[in-house]
Each structure stands twice: as C-alpha cells, then as structure tokens.
N, C-alpha and C positions, 0 to 999 in steps of 0.2 A: 326488529322482526325476529321471531324464533319459533320453531316447532309448529309451523303452519302445515308441514307435511307429516303424515303419520300413517303407520300401517302396523297391524298386529299379525305376526307370523311366527314360524318356528324359530327357536332361539339359536344364537351363535352363528348367524349368516351375514353375508355381505349383500345388501340390497341397495339398488340405485334408483333414483327418481328422474323422470322425464316429464316435461311440461308441454302439453298440447293446447292450442287455442281452440276452443269449442266451435267458434263460428266457421272455421274453414279446415280444421284438422291439421293445421301446420304445427311443426315441432319447433321448440325453442333451441336456437343455436347460441350457446353462451359465449363463444369466441367472437362471433360476428354481432352478437347482441340483437338478433332479429329472428323472426319466425320464417320458416321455409318448408318446402316439401321434403319429407324424409328422403334421404339419399341424394340430395342435391350435390353435384360435384363429387359423387362417390363417397360422401360422408357416411359414417356408420354410427352405431350406438355409442362408441367411445367419444365421438364428437358432440353428441347430444346429451350425454349424462350431465345433469346440472344440479342434482340434489343428492348429497351424500347422506345416507341414512345411518343413524347410530342407535344401537340398542341401549335404551336408557339405563337399565340395570341388568346385569348378567342374569339370565334365566327368566326375564320378564316376557320376552317375545314382543316387546313394544318398542318400535323403531320411530325415531323422530328426525326431522331435518328442516332446513330453512327454505322457504320459497324464494326464488331468485329476485333480489331487490332491483336488479337491472330491468325487470319487466315493470313498466310504469303505467301501462294502459289499463284502465278499468274495464274488466270483462270477465266472462266465465271461462275457466280453464279446467283441464283435467290432468291430474298427475298420474302417470303410469309407473308402476313399480316392476322392476325386473330383478330376479335372483341371479347374481353374478356367479358364473361357473368357474372362472379363471382369474388371472391377475387383472386383466382389463375388461371393461364392458364390451360385449359382443352382440351382434344382431341375433345370435342364436340363444341368448340368455332367456330363461323361462319368464314369461310375463305372468305376473301375479294379478289376480282379479279379486274384487272389482277395482276400477280406477277410482281415485279420490276426486270428486268434483268440488271445486272451490270457486267462490266469487271473490276476485281480487280487486280491491278498490284502487290499486296503484301503490298502496303502502301497507295494506293489511287485509286479512281475510274476514269476511262476514259469514256467520253461520247461525243456525237455529239450535235450539235446545232439543234434548231427547226425552221422550215420555214413555216409549215402549221399545222393546227389542224384537227384531224380526230377522229370520235367517232361512234361506233356502239351502238345503243340504241333503245328503244321502239319507234314505229312510232308516228307521229303527235304530237310532243312535240316542245316547244320553248326552245332552249338550248343556254346558253351563256358560254363563257370561261373567266376565270380569270388567269392572268399570275403571277406566283411567281418566284422570283429569287432564285436559289438554294443556293447561298453562304450565304445569311442572312435571307431567307424566307420572304423578303419584297414583297409586292404586287404592281403591276403596277397601277398607277393612271393616266388614259389617259388624263384627262383635264390638269393636271399639268405637264404631261410628265416626271414623276419621279416614282421611287420605294420608298415605305414608309411602315411603320408598319400599319397593318390592323386596321382601326378605327381612324387613325390620324384625328384630328380636327372634330371628330364626324361623319366621313364618314361611309357609309354603303355599302352593296353589290352592289347596283345599281351604286354607284360612281366608282366601280372598274371593271365594265363590259368592257372587252377589245376585245372580239371576238364574233361576231354574227355567230352562226352555222346555216347552211342551209341544209335542208334534201333533198335527192332525186337525187343529181348529179350522184351518183353511185348506186342508188336503194333506196327503202324504208327502213327506219331505219338506214341509213348511213348518217352521218352529216359531213360537211366539212366547215372550216372557214379559214380565212387568219390571220396568225400571224401578230401582229401590226408592220408596217414597220418602225416605229420610235424607236423600241427597238433594241439596238445593238445585232447582232447575234454572237458576239464573246464570250458571256457568256453562262451559262447553266440555263435553265428555266423548270418549271413544269406548265402545264395547268390544272387547276381545272375546271370541268364541273358541271354546275348546271341547273336543270330544272327551268325555270322562269315562273312566273305567278301562 
C-alpha cells in the first residue's frame, strides 16, 4: 500500500491525516487499533493522527501518505486533513476541506476515473488545473504529453497548466473544465487547483 491518501495544498507545510469511519463517524485510534468517539478518555488530535503526509516534490503542493494497513474492514472511510500549527498535532489545527472519501477493501482503495473538472470557489477568479497521477505523484506536462517529476528540466507551474477552468456555466462561483483528452482514463488522477495571476 502507498499513496492512498492525497491532498493538494500550499507548499512547504506539515499536514496530518485522520481516518473517520463513514457509517458512524468514529475516529481511528492507531494505538488501540480501533475506532472510537473523538475524545474518548480525553484523547486529542495527537492520539488520532495516523497518516503522515509528505510533499512529493518541493514546490509541487502535492502531499501523499499511506492509508493505515491496520484497518482491515472493508468499508467507506473519510480522511480528514489538518494543517499542523506547532510541533505536535492539536485539536486547534486548521481543518482543510474537503475530506477525501475512500472505499477501502481491507487492503487497497477502489476509485473511479476522472472525465471533467469541477470546483466551487470565490467568484471572479482565474483558476487553472494541474493533473497528478496517483500511482507516482508525477504531474502532467501538456507540451511533452508525459507525466514527470515536478520541476523536471527547470519547468515551473505555468508549464504544467493542463485545465483552464471557466466560471458561470452553472452559476457564479462554480468553475468547470475539461480533463485533458490525451491523458488515458484507465488510471487514477488528482486535479490540483490554483488561482492564477
């Protein structure tokens, strides 16, 4: 197992992952290896942090981590991400949205492919999409038509812009874009959105 957890966010930060069971909202306690109500026996975020997120390449803003293999029950789970403010995880850490919903088979994650890009955000922005491949966290380089490590040959964000998001098709603050047609849809991808300009 690797890289089942992922989030695109601001670069150079410490981000922690927490696993909630969808059926009852219980949080995974990695020490006890069981799900429980948040705060049982005065436990805090430091007790529940179970996914350490690592930025794949400096400057990419793409963080990856491993889903806890100790969770062996097939079910729907939600991964909540929090921005760590200090040395240790704390209840007051900022919760990043949205949560990542995963269907865990007990040993792997099942997902569907992407065909379009959608984003709800503040109105009147110029927004672009960047496509990362889940299996290795490589970013799509449209000119070369390949996936590669972020920053290969000195390339920067503008070189990796793959999706132009257009606002207004379904109302103000709702952006839509077309997933690049030359990327095979048999793999799993993540779209990172950035406000441009």
